[in-house]
Structure formats: structure tokens, C-alpha cells
C-alpha positions, 0 to 999 in steps of 0.5 A: 143321783142327788148326791152325784150331782151335788158332788159334780156341782161342787167340783165344777165350782171349785174348778172354776174358782182355782182357774181364775187369774191372779190378783191383778185381774181382781183390781181390774173388776173383771174376775167376779163377773168372768166367774159368773159367766163361766158358772152360767155356762157350766149350768147351761151345759150340765142342763143341756146334757140332762135334757138331751139324755131324756130327749134320747131316752124318750126317742129310743123308747118310742121307737121301741114301742112303734118301730114304724115310726121311727123316721118321724121320731128320729126327725123330731128328736134331731130338731129338739136335740138342735134346739136345746143345744142352741140354748147352750150356745147362746150362753157361750155367746153371752160368756164371751160378750162378758169378757 
């Protein structure tokens, strides 16, 4: 798992590095800041995915152990997923604000 995460992270960084604008944007001074904004958004999205996966996994396990509490567990899980997703939306807004 550690090799997969390392490979995925390096691929993500390489993709963002090659997707940057040409040399005139470097003279304007905007490229390094944009790169960091994109990198922070990618890290936030990756963390969000991991957190949501763990939350859904725990909710499924809880429902399997106690099917009568499925409604309460599902409601709590959806609220938690919305809060986790809100963190990535904040990172997206910050990345747009930097641009």
C-alpha cells in the first residue's frame, strides 16, 4: 500500500509539473504559486478520498453488526461525508482565490 501511495503521489506531482504554462508565466511570478495551489488541492482531495472511504467502510461494518440502527448510522455517515467534502471545497475555493 505504501508503494502505491508513493507512486500515486509522484505521478500526481509530475502531472501537475508538466501541465504548467510556458516560460512567460514564470516571468509574471504566478506559476510557483499556482503549482502550490494545485498541489494543496490534490493533497486535500486525496485525503478526502481516504477519509470518505474509511467512513463508509466503518458505516457498512456498523450496519452489518446492528441492522436495526441502519437509519441512524446512514444519517450520521452522510453528515460526516458532507463535512469531509466541505474541506476539499474550501481548498478548491482557496486555489481559485490564488489564481
